[in-house]
N, C-alpha and C positions, 0 to 999 in steps of 0.2 A: 286506164283502170277506172273503176266506178267512182272512186272518190274524186278523181280529177274532173269528172263530168259534173259533179254536184258542187265542186269547190266554189266557195264564195270568198273573194279576196277580202282580207281583213279591213283594208282601208275603205272599202265600200260597205261591207256588211256591218261592222261594228257601229259606225255612226247611226245606222238605222235601228239596229236591234238593241244597242246598248246606249241609246241617246239619253242625255241628261234631260230630266223632266222638270219643267219649271212652272207648270200650270196645274191647278187642282184637277184630280181625275175623278171626282165625284162631287155631288151636291153637298156632301159633308166635309169638303176640303181634305181629300186624301193627302197623306203626308208625302212630301217630296223627299225621297231618300237620297237625293243628290247633295251637292255642296251646301245648299241653304239649310237643309234638314240636319246635316252633319254639324254645322256651326251651332245651330240651336241646341242640339243634343249635348254638345260639348260644354256649352255655357250653362246648361240647366242641371247637369249631373256632376257631382263631385268626382274628381279625377280618380280617386282611389276607392270609391264606394263599392264597386263591383270587382275589385282586384282579385278577390278569392274565386269568384265565378270564372273570371278570365283564366286564371291559373288552372282551375279544375278542367275547364273545357280544353285548354291547350294540352294537358296531360292525356285527356281522353282521345284527342285526335292522334297523338303519338301511338296510343294503344290500338287505335283503329287500323293502323297499317298492318297489323297481324290478322285482324278479323275481317278485313275487306280487301282480299287479294285481287279483286277485279280491277282495282285502280291501275294495275300493271298492264291491263289490256289496252289502255289508251296509248296511242302512238303520236298523235298530233292534235292540234286544235280542231281540225275538221272532224275528227272522231268524236269530239265533245259536241260540236255544233249539230251533228247528225242526230244526237239524242234530244235536242231541244223540243221538238214537237211532242214526243212522248212524255217528257218531263213536264211540259206545260199542261198537258192533259191531266197528269197525276196531281199537280198542284191545284188545278181548277176543281178537281173532285173534292178537295178538302173544304171547298166552300159549303158543301152540304153539311159537313160536320160543324162548321162555324155557325151556320144558320140554325141548325137543330139545337144548339146550346145558347144561342142569343135569344133567350126566352122572352125578353121584352121588345125584341125587334128593333132596337135602336142603332143597329149597325156596329156595335162593339160588344166585346165579351168582358164582363166584370169579373172580379176575383172569385166570387161564389160560383158563377157560371163555369169558370175554368175548373174549379175544384170538382164540380159535378161531372164535367167532361173527362177529367183524368181518372176519377173513380170508376166510371163506366168502362174506360179503356184499360183499367187495371195497371196504370202507370204509377208506380209507388214512389212518392217523395214526401219528405217531411213538409209540414205546413210552412215552416220558415223558408225552405228551399223553393217552394212554389211561389211564395210571395216575392222572394228575391228575383226569381226568373221573370215573374210578371212585371216587376218594376224595370228590369234590365231591358225588356223588349218593348215597353211603353215609351218609345223614343221621343214622343212629343209631350209626355207628361200629362196626358189628358185623363189619366185614371181609367182608361178604357182601351182594350186591345182591339184594334181594327184588323181587317182580314189579313193584310200582308204581315202585320206584326204577329198575328195568330199563327201563320205558317211557320215563321221563324221560332216562335215560342214552342210550338208543338214539336218541331224538329229538335230543339235543344233538350226538351224533356225526354224525347225518344232516345237521344244520345246519352243523357246523364242518369236517367231513371232505370230501375230494374223491373221489367214487367213480370207479373206473376207467371205468365205463360206467353210465348210468342203469339199464339193464336188469339190471345185476349186483346191485342192491339188492333183488332179489326172493327169495322162498322159497315153498315150497308152502303154508306157513301164511298168508302175507300176500298171496299172489296175484301175478298178472303185473304189476300196476301198481306193485308194490313199496312201499317205505316212504312214498313221496310220497302215495299214496292216503290213508294214515292221517294223516300228520303235516302235510301242506300245509294242509288246512283249519284245523287248530289254530293254525298259524303265522299264517294270514290273520285269525283271530279276534283274536289278540294285536295284530296291526297295526291292526285296526279299533279296538281299545280305546286304542291309542297315538296319541292325537289330535295331539300335537305332533311326532310322528315322530322322537323322540330315542332310540328303542330301549329305553325304560323306561316303566313305567306310574306315574303319580302319582295322588294323590287326586282332582285336578281331572279327569284323564282318565276315571277310573271314574265320578265323579259326573255328568260331562257325557254319557257314553254311557248309563248306566243310568237317568238321569233326563232324557233328552234330548228330542227333538222330538215324542215321542209321549206325551201326558199320561196316557193309560190304562195305560201301562207304567211309570209313575213308581213308584220304590221308596221306602219310608219311609227317612228318613235313617239310622236305627239299623241297618237292613239293609244299606244301602250301606256304612256304616262297618264292619260286621262282615265283609262280603265282602272289603273291602280289607285289613283286619287279618289275615285268613286267608292273604293273600299276602305281606304286609309282615313278613317274618321278623325283620329286624333293627330294626324300628320306625324306619326311616330316611325314611319317606314316599315311597319309590320302590321299584318292584318290577321285577326282571328276568324274562326268559323262563323261567328255571329254576323260580323260585318260583311263577310263574303256572302252569307245567305241572303241578307237584305239586297245586296247588289244583284245576286244571281236571279232573284225573282223578277227584277226588271229586265235583265238580259234575255231571259227566255220569252219575254213578251207578254207576261201575264197581265201587266198593267194595261197594255194596249187592248187586250181582249175585253177587260172590264170597261174601258172607255167606249168601245164599240157598242157594248150592251147598253150603256147609259145615254147614248146619243138620242135625242128626240126624233120621232118620226115626222119628217117634214112633208111627207106626201099627203 
Protein backbone atom coordinates (compact mmCIF):
# COMPACT_ATOMS: atom_id res chain seq x y z
CA UNK A 1 0.00 0.00 0.00
CA UNK A 2 1.02 3.64 -0.39
CA UNK A 3 1.97 4.18 3.23
CA UNK A 4 4.36 1.25 3.20
CA UNK A 5 6.22 2.79 0.27
CA UNK A 6 6.76 6.08 2.07
CA UNK A 7 7.26 4.53 5.50
CA UNK A 8 10.21 5.82 7.42
CA UNK A 9 11.37 3.61 10.26
CA UNK A 10 11.17 5.51 13.52
CA UNK A 11 14.62 4.41 14.59
CA UNK A 12 16.15 6.20 11.60
CA UNK A 13 13.64 9.01 11.00
CA UNK A 14 13.28 10.40 14.51
CA UNK A 15 16.97 10.94 15.25
CA UNK A 16 17.13 13.08 12.12
CA UNK A 17 13.85 14.96 12.31
CA UNK A 18 13.51 15.11 16.09
CA UNK A 19 17.17 15.54 16.93
CA UNK A 20 18.19 17.44 20.05
CA UNK A 21 19.59 20.82 19.10
CA UNK A 22 22.55 21.98 21.11
CA UNK A 23 23.87 24.85 19.02
CA UNK A 24 22.38 28.32 18.47
CA UNK A 25 20.31 28.50 15.29
CA UNK A 26 20.68 32.23 14.68
CA UNK A 27 23.07 35.07 15.30
CA UNK A 28 20.82 36.17 18.18
CA UNK A 29 21.29 32.82 19.98
CA UNK A 30 17.99 31.12 19.27
CA UNK A 31 16.68 29.20 22.26
CA UNK A 32 17.52 25.52 22.57
CA UNK A 33 14.19 23.93 23.41
CA UNK A 34 15.87 20.66 24.34
CA UNK A 35 17.11 19.60 27.73
CA UNK A 36 19.32 22.62 28.44
CA UNK A 37 16.51 25.06 27.71
CA UNK A 38 14.15 23.02 29.85
CA UNK A 39 16.49 23.13 32.85
CA UNK A 40 16.97 26.87 32.46
CA UNK A 41 13.21 27.41 32.24
CA UNK A 42 12.47 25.30 35.29
CA UNK A 43 15.08 27.12 37.36
CA UNK A 44 13.93 30.60 36.36
CA UNK A 45 10.18 30.24 36.74
CA UNK A 46 8.35 29.52 39.95
CA UNK A 47 6.81 26.07 39.90
CA UNK A 48 3.29 27.24 40.59
CA UNK A 49 3.32 30.62 38.87
CA UNK A 50 1.38 29.47 35.83
CA UNK A 51 -0.61 26.65 37.44
CA UNK A 52 -3.90 28.34 36.58
CA UNK A 53 -2.96 28.60 32.91
CA UNK A 54 -1.87 24.96 32.94
CA UNK A 55 -5.23 23.90 34.33
CA UNK A 56 -7.18 26.10 31.92
CA UNK A 57 -5.32 24.73 28.92
CA UNK A 58 -5.78 21.16 30.14
CA UNK A 59 -9.56 21.70 30.39
CA UNK A 60 -9.59 23.26 26.94
CA UNK A 61 -7.84 20.25 25.41
CA UNK A 62 -10.48 17.95 26.94
CA UNK A 63 -13.20 20.14 25.39
CA UNK A 64 -11.43 20.03 22.04
CA UNK A 65 -12.11 16.31 21.70
CA UNK A 66 -15.71 17.23 20.89
CA UNK A 67 -14.82 20.09 18.56
CA UNK A 68 -11.99 18.45 16.61
CA UNK A 69 -13.33 15.03 15.50
CA UNK A 70 -10.65 14.79 12.80
CA UNK A 71 -8.19 13.47 15.41
CA UNK A 72 -9.94 10.12 14.99
CA UNK A 73 -8.76 9.97 11.39
CA UNK A 74 -5.18 9.26 12.49
CA UNK A 75 -4.41 5.56 12.53
CA UNK A 76 -0.65 5.44 12.97
CA UNK A 77 2.41 7.59 13.40
CA UNK A 78 3.00 7.43 9.65
CA UNK A 79 -0.31 9.25 9.14
CA UNK A 80 1.05 12.04 11.35
CA UNK A 81 4.46 12.18 9.65
CA UNK A 82 2.80 12.49 6.24
CA UNK A 83 1.36 15.84 7.36
CA UNK A 84 4.72 17.29 8.37
CA UNK A 85 5.52 19.06 5.06
CA UNK A 86 2.18 20.88 4.97
CA UNK A 87 2.34 21.75 8.65
CA UNK A 88 5.89 23.04 8.27
CA UNK A 89 4.73 25.30 5.44
CA UNK A 90 1.85 26.63 7.53
CA UNK A 91 4.13 27.40 10.45
CA UNK A 92 6.63 29.05 8.13
CA UNK A 93 3.89 31.38 6.86
CA UNK A 94 3.41 32.72 10.38
CA UNK A 95 6.81 34.35 10.05
CA UNK A 96 5.17 37.00 7.90
CA UNK A 97 2.79 37.83 10.76
CA UNK A 98 5.70 37.90 13.19
CA UNK A 99 7.76 40.26 11.04
CA UNK A 100 4.84 42.57 10.32
CA UNK A 101 4.33 43.24 14.05
CA UNK A 102 8.04 43.34 14.96
CA UNK A 103 7.96 47.06 14.30
CA UNK A 104 11.49 47.79 15.50
CA UNK A 105 12.93 44.84 13.58
CA UNK A 106 14.88 43.47 16.55
CA UNK A 107 13.78 39.87 16.00
CA UNK A 108 11.41 39.77 18.98
CA UNK A 109 7.84 40.77 19.73
CA UNK A 110 7.37 42.89 22.82
CA UNK A 111 4.15 43.04 24.80
CA UNK A 112 2.78 46.14 23.06
CA UNK A 113 3.50 44.69 19.62
CA UNK A 114 1.68 41.51 20.65
CA UNK A 115 -1.37 43.48 21.80
CA UNK A 116 -1.50 45.23 18.43
CA UNK A 117 -1.33 41.87 16.67
CA UNK A 118 -4.18 40.39 18.73
CA UNK A 119 -6.31 43.49 18.26
CA UNK A 120 -5.96 43.27 14.47
CA UNK A 121 -6.78 39.56 14.49
CA UNK A 122 -9.72 40.22 16.84
CA UNK A 123 -8.56 37.64 19.35
CA UNK A 124 -10.16 38.87 22.55
CA UNK A 125 -8.45 38.36 25.90
CA UNK A 126 -8.09 40.49 28.97
CA UNK A 127 -4.86 42.43 29.39
CA UNK A 128 -3.96 40.26 32.38
CA UNK A 129 -4.47 37.06 30.36
CA UNK A 130 -2.32 38.35 27.52
CA UNK A 131 0.46 39.34 29.91
CA UNK A 132 0.34 35.94 31.64
CA UNK A 133 0.51 34.06 28.34
CA UNK A 134 3.32 36.30 27.18
CA UNK A 135 5.38 35.45 30.24
CA UNK A 136 4.43 31.76 29.98
CA UNK A 137 5.87 31.53 26.46
CA UNK A 138 8.95 33.71 27.08
CA UNK A 139 10.85 30.62 28.15
CA UNK A 140 14.29 32.25 28.33
CA UNK A 141 13.02 35.24 30.32
CA UNK A 142 14.39 37.71 27.79
CA UNK A 143 11.27 39.92 27.92
CA UNK A 144 10.93 39.45 24.19
CA UNK A 145 9.11 36.75 22.22
CA UNK A 146 11.21 35.12 19.50
CA UNK A 147 9.69 33.46 16.44
CA UNK A 148 9.27 29.92 17.81
CA UNK A 149 7.86 31.33 21.05
CA UNK A 150 5.49 33.50 19.01
CA UNK A 151 4.12 30.43 17.20
CA UNK A 152 3.35 28.73 20.51
CA UNK A 153 1.95 31.91 22.03
CA UNK A 154 -0.32 32.57 19.04
CA UNK A 155 -1.58 28.98 19.10
CA UNK A 156 -2.38 29.16 22.81
CA UNK A 157 -4.25 32.41 22.34
CA UNK A 158 -6.11 30.87 19.39
CA UNK A 159 -7.15 28.02 21.69
CA UNK A 160 -8.06 30.06 24.75
CA UNK A 161 -9.47 33.29 23.30
CA UNK A 162 -12.87 33.85 21.78
CA UNK A 163 -12.60 35.48 18.33
CA UNK A 164 -15.25 38.02 17.37
CA UNK A 165 -15.71 36.12 14.14
CA UNK A 166 -13.86 33.13 12.68
CA UNK A 167 -13.05 35.12 9.56
CA UNK A 168 -11.32 37.77 11.66
CA UNK A 169 -8.41 35.47 12.51
CA UNK A 170 -7.05 35.86 8.98
CA UNK A 171 -4.24 37.92 7.58
CA UNK A 172 -2.53 38.17 4.18
CA UNK A 173 0.34 36.07 5.52
CA UNK A 174 -1.74 33.14 6.81
CA UNK A 175 -4.46 33.19 4.15
CA UNK A 176 -8.23 33.22 4.07
CA UNK A 177 -8.67 30.15 6.27
CA UNK A 178 -6.91 31.92 9.09
CA UNK A 179 -5.09 30.47 12.05
CA UNK A 180 -7.24 27.36 12.07
CA UNK A 181 -5.70 26.05 8.86
CA UNK A 182 -2.31 25.93 10.59
CA UNK A 183 -3.17 25.16 14.20
CA UNK A 184 -6.17 22.82 13.96
CA UNK A 185 -4.17 19.87 12.53
CA UNK A 186 -1.55 20.25 15.29
CA UNK A 187 -4.27 20.26 17.93
CA UNK A 188 -5.69 17.10 16.32
CA UNK A 189 -2.28 15.40 16.51
CA UNK A 190 -2.08 16.17 20.23
CA UNK A 191 -5.57 14.71 20.71
CA UNK A 192 -4.53 11.61 18.78
CA UNK A 193 -1.58 11.15 21.16
CA UNK A 194 -3.76 11.81 24.23
CA UNK A 195 -5.20 8.30 24.39
CA UNK A 196 -6.98 8.65 27.73
CA UNK A 197 -8.49 12.03 26.83
CA UNK A 198 -7.47 13.89 29.98
CA UNK A 199 -5.85 16.83 28.18
CA UNK A 200 -2.30 15.73 29.00
CA UNK A 201 0.20 13.30 27.49
CA UNK A 202 1.86 10.68 29.62
CA UNK A 203 4.51 8.08 28.92
CA UNK A 204 1.94 5.38 28.26
CA UNK A 205 0.16 7.60 25.72
CA UNK A 206 3.38 8.17 23.80
CA UNK A 207 4.52 4.55 23.98
CA UNK A 208 1.09 3.25 22.91
CA UNK A 209 0.91 5.60 19.94
CA UNK A 210 4.49 5.35 18.71
CA UNK A 211 4.76 1.60 19.29
CA UNK A 212 1.15 0.85 18.47
CA UNK A 213 -0.71 -1.43 16.12
CA UNK A 214 1.78 -1.17 13.26
CA UNK A 215 4.88 -3.26 14.07
CA UNK A 216 6.89 -1.85 11.16
CA UNK A 217 6.58 1.60 12.74
CA UNK A 218 7.77 0.49 16.14
CA UNK A 219 10.33 2.82 17.67
CA UNK A 220 13.22 1.62 19.83
CA UNK A 221 12.48 2.18 23.51
CA UNK A 222 15.36 4.66 23.93
CA UNK A 223 13.99 6.79 21.07
CA UNK A 224 10.49 6.82 22.54
CA UNK A 225 11.95 7.77 25.91
CA UNK A 226 14.00 10.59 24.36
CA UNK A 227 11.00 12.02 22.52
CA UNK A 228 8.96 12.11 25.70
CA UNK A 229 11.77 13.68 27.71
CA UNK A 230 11.99 16.48 25.11
CA UNK A 231 8.41 17.37 26.03
CA UNK A 232 8.44 16.61 29.76
CA UNK A 233 10.01 19.87 30.95
CA UNK A 234 9.38 19.42 34.65
CA UNK A 235 10.08 15.68 34.66
CA UNK A 236 6.58 15.16 36.03
CA UNK A 237 5.68 12.31 33.70
CA UNK A 238 2.93 14.41 32.07
CA UNK A 239 3.05 16.87 29.19
CA UNK A 240 0.66 19.70 28.42
CA UNK A 241 -0.12 21.17 25.02
CA UNK A 242 2.31 24.07 25.44
CA UNK A 243 5.31 21.80 25.98
CA UNK A 244 4.13 19.55 23.15
CA UNK A 245 3.89 22.55 20.84
CA UNK A 246 7.46 23.69 21.49
CA UNK A 247 8.74 20.19 20.74
CA UNK A 248 6.51 19.79 17.67
CA UNK A 249 7.96 22.89 16.01
CA UNK A 250 11.38 21.26 16.09
CA UNK A 251 10.03 17.85 15.04
CA UNK A 252 8.55 19.14 11.77
CA UNK A 253 11.91 20.67 10.88
CA UNK A 254 11.06 24.36 11.12
CA UNK A 255 14.33 25.10 12.93
CA UNK A 256 16.28 23.33 10.19
CA UNK A 257 14.65 25.52 7.54
CA UNK A 258 15.65 28.64 9.45
CA UNK A 259 19.22 27.41 9.79
CA UNK A 260 19.48 26.88 6.05
CA UNK A 261 18.27 30.42 5.40
CA UNK A 262 20.87 31.87 7.78
CA UNK A 263 23.91 30.01 6.43
CA UNK A 264 26.32 32.43 4.75
CA UNK A 265 26.92 32.17 1.05
CA UNK A 266 30.43 30.82 0.71
CA UNK A 267 30.49 30.86 -3.05
